Structure formats: C-alpha cells, structure tokens
C-alpha positions in Angstrom: -28.1 -29.9 37.8 -24.4 -30.2 38.6 -23.8 -32.0 35.4 -25.6 -29.3 33.4 -23.4 -26.6 35.0 -20.3 -28.5 34.3 -21.4 -28.9 30.7 -22.1 -25.2 30.3 -18.8 -24.3 31.9 -16.9 -26.7 29.6 -18.7 -25.2 26.6 -17.7 -21.7 27.6 -14.1 -22.7 28.0 -14.0 -24.4 24.6 -15.7 -21.4 23.0 -13.4 -18.9 24.5 -10.3 -21.0 23.5 -11.7 -21.3 19.9 -12.6 -17.7 19.4 -10.0 -15.9 21.6 -7.6 -15.3 18.7 -10.4 -13.4 16.9 -11.0 -11.2 20.0 -7.4 -10.2 20.6 -5.6 -7.2 19.1 -3.5 -9.6 17.1 -6.5 -11.4 15.6 -5.8 -10.4 12.0 -2.0 -10.2 12.1 -0.7 -13.1 10.0 2.7 -14.1 8.6 3.2 -13.9 4.8 6.3 -14.6 2.8 8.0 -11.5 1.3 9.9 -12.6 -1.8 11.8 -9.3 -2.0 13.5 -9.9 1.4 13.0 -13.7 1.4 11.6 -13.6 4.9 8.3 -14.0 6.6 6.6 -10.8 7.8 3.5 -10.0 9.8 0.7 -8.0 8.2 -2.7 -6.8 9.4 -3.8 -5.2 12.6 -1.4 -6.0 15.4 1.5 -6.7 13.1 4.8 -5.6 14.6 6.3 -4.5 11.2 4.6 -1.3 10.1 7.1 1.3 9.1 9.3 2.2 6.2 12.9 3.3 6.9 12.4 6.1 4.4 10.9 9.2 6.0 9.0 11.9 4.1 10.8 15.3 4.0 10.7 18.7 2.4 13.8 18.9 0.2 15.4 21.3 -2.3 14.3 20.4 -5.7 15.0 22.3 -8.9 12.4 21.8 -11.6 10.4 23.8 -14.1 7.3 21.7 -13.5 4.4 23.6 -11.9 3.4 23.5 -8.3 1.3 20.3 -7.6 3.2 18.1 -10.1 4.0 14.6 -8.9 7.4 13.4 -10.2 8.2 9.7 -9.6 11.9 8.8 -9.9 11.9 5.0 -10.1 15.7 4.8 -10.1 15.9 6.7 -6.8 12.7 5.0 -5.5 11.4 8.5 -4.5 8.3 10.5 -5.3 8.5 14.3 -5.3 5.4 16.5 -4.9 6.4 19.9 -6.3 5.8 22.7 -3.7 7.4 25.6 -5.6 10.2 28.0 -4.7 12.8 25.2 -5.4 11.2 22.8 -2.9 9.4 19.5 -3.0 8.0 17.0 -0.5 10.0 13.8 -0.9 8.5 10.4 -0.2 9.9 6.9 -0.3 8.2 4.5 -2.7 8.2 0.9 -4.0 8.3 0.6 -7.7 7.8 -2.0 -10.5 10.0 -5.0 -10.3 12.1 -6.2 -13.3 9.9 -6.4 -16.4 7.2 -4.1 -14.9 8.9 -0.7 -15.1 7.4 2.0 -17.1 7.7 5.8 -17.7 5.5 8.5 -19.1 3.4 11.6 -18.3 -0.2 11.4 -17.3 -2.6 13.1 -14.9 -4.4 12.0 -11.7 -7.8 10.8 -13.1 -9.4 9.6 -9.9 -8.9 9.5 -6.1 -10.2 6.8 -3.7 -10.2 6.2 0.0 -9.7 2.5 1.0 -10.1 1.4 -2.6 -11.2 -2.0 -3.6 -8.9 -4.0 -5.8 -9.6 -6.0 -9.0 -6.4 -7.8 -10.0 -5.9 -7.6 -13.8 -6.4 -10.9 -15.6 -2.7 -11.1 -16.5 -1.8 -10.8 -12.8 -4.3 -13.5 -11.9 -2.8 -15.8 -14.5 0.6 -15.3 -12.9 -0.8 -15.7 -9.4 -3.8 -18.1 -9.6 -4.6 -17.7 -5.9 -5.5 -14.1 -6.2 -9.2 -13.2 -5.8 -11.2 -11.6 -8.6 -12.0 -8.7 -6.3 -10.9 -7.6 -2.8 -12.9 -4.9 -1.0 -11.0 -2.0 0.5 -9.6 -2.5 4.0 -6.5 -3.0 6.1 -5.5 -6.3 4.3 -6.0 -4.9 0.8 -2.7 -4.4 -1.0 -3.8 -0.9 -2.2 -3.8 0.4 1.3 -5.6 3.5 2.6 -5.7 5.7 -0.5 -5.2 5.5 -4.3 -4.4 8.1 -6.9 -5.4 6.6 -10.3 -2.9 7.5 -13.1 -4.7 8.5 -16.3 -6.3 5.7 -18.2 -3.4 3.3 -17.2 -3.9 0.3 -14.9 -1.4 1.9 -12.5 -1.9 3.8 -9.3 0.0 5.6 -6.6 -1.4 3.8 -3.6 -0.8 2.8 0.0 0.4 -0.7 1.0 -0.3 -3.4 3.6 3.4 -4.3 3.3 5.3 -1.1 4.3 8.6 -2.8 4.6 8.7 -3.1 0.8 9.0 0.7 0.4 12.4 1.4 -1.3 12.2 -1.9 -3.3 11.4 -2.9 -6.8 8.6 -5.2 -5.9 5.3 -4.2 -7.6 3.6 -5.0 -10.9 4.1 -1.4 -12.0 2.1 0.6 -9.4 3.8 3.1 -7.1 3.6 2.0 -3.5 3.8 4.3 -0.5 3.2 3.7 3.2 -0.4 4.4 4.3 0.6 7.5 6.3 2.5 8.9 3.3 -0.2 8.2 0.8 -2.8 9.8 3.1 -0.5 12.9 3.4 -0.1 13.1 -0.4 -3.8 12.4 -1.1 -4.9 15.4 0.9 -2.6 17.7 -1.1 -3.2 16.4 -4.7 -6.1 17.4 -6.9 -7.7 15.4 -9.7 -5.9 16.6 -12.9 -2.5 17.0 -11.3 0.3 16.0 -13.6 2.2 12.8 -12.9 5.6 12.3 -14.5 7.2 8.9 -14.1 10.9 8.8 -15.0 13.3 5.8 -15.0 
C-alpha cells in the first residue's frame, strides 16, 4: 500500500514537472530570431516584448482625398486614415523590405478578425519551413485583424512581432500593432480607398 502511494506521488510530481510549462502564463512565449534587429525576441502570450515605440495620434494632414481614405506612406513608415477638416489618424507601420516594396491605389475588398494565413507559394519556396496554412490566433503573423487590399496578395494587418513596426521587414504587407489594427478596423468600411505611396 505504501509502495502504491509512493508510486502515485512520484507520478504526480513527474506529471506536474512535465506539464507545468503548459499551465503557466508564459506557456506559449517563445524566443524567435528577428533578422531586422539581429536579436532574439519573445512572442506569444506572456512575452515581455509587446509594444511599438510609435504611438497612434491625430495629426494635421492636408489632403484632397475623401474622409475614410487610407494613405500608406512607406518612406515615412506611417499610415494615415483621413478624418477630414485637415486631420488624420496617424499609425506606425512596418512595410515591405528591399525588393518587396510597391505602390498603387486600391480599395479594401474584405475585412477579417483573427484571419488564417496561407503563405503564397513563392514565400514558401523562400522559407521552406513555413506551413501551407496557419489558423488565426495569437501566434499567427497576421495578428488580430486584416484589411485585404483589392485583388492583391497584400493586406493591412496586425502582427505577432510588434517590435518590427517602423521597419522595412515584410514581404509587402503593411504591418501594424494588434491594438492599432483593431482601432483602424473598427473605423474602416469595405470599399474604402487605399493609396500606397513610396
């Protein structure tokens, strides 16, 4: 009987040691290499790095574009949502790295909350370890929201790597922090004009 109790106690200790990382708040935080800063960063729930240094702000902005237009200035690494009366909401963004920049005028064709991600075939050839599909969630690189840009493969989306905001790091998509993309998402309608300038 004593032997049986000791065996059960030992099994419980081993089980708790084995599964305790999955039960803690830091269970899904993991370190990944960030090539833009050449450092390791934590991502996922419990990660200590979760903010961009660029804060959203209402700013003076002279434009003839109508209210609701999204203007992406890739050189400034800023997105402007036109409010009218000479003002816009300014957000920090991450943009396409060298060789992945683009410009043009399109419209928001679709909106999605916690979107799934299907990496394009060309991206999977460049990075063979990528999955064919990743469901939406905290570890998905598209983040909390996505605004699909016309019939292009590009999106304005959140990010599971907020420290990259302000950098030229993507494969052409426009990255925002999850808080900022949620803020923009609530204010943008399908059909809104998106103007990307370099």
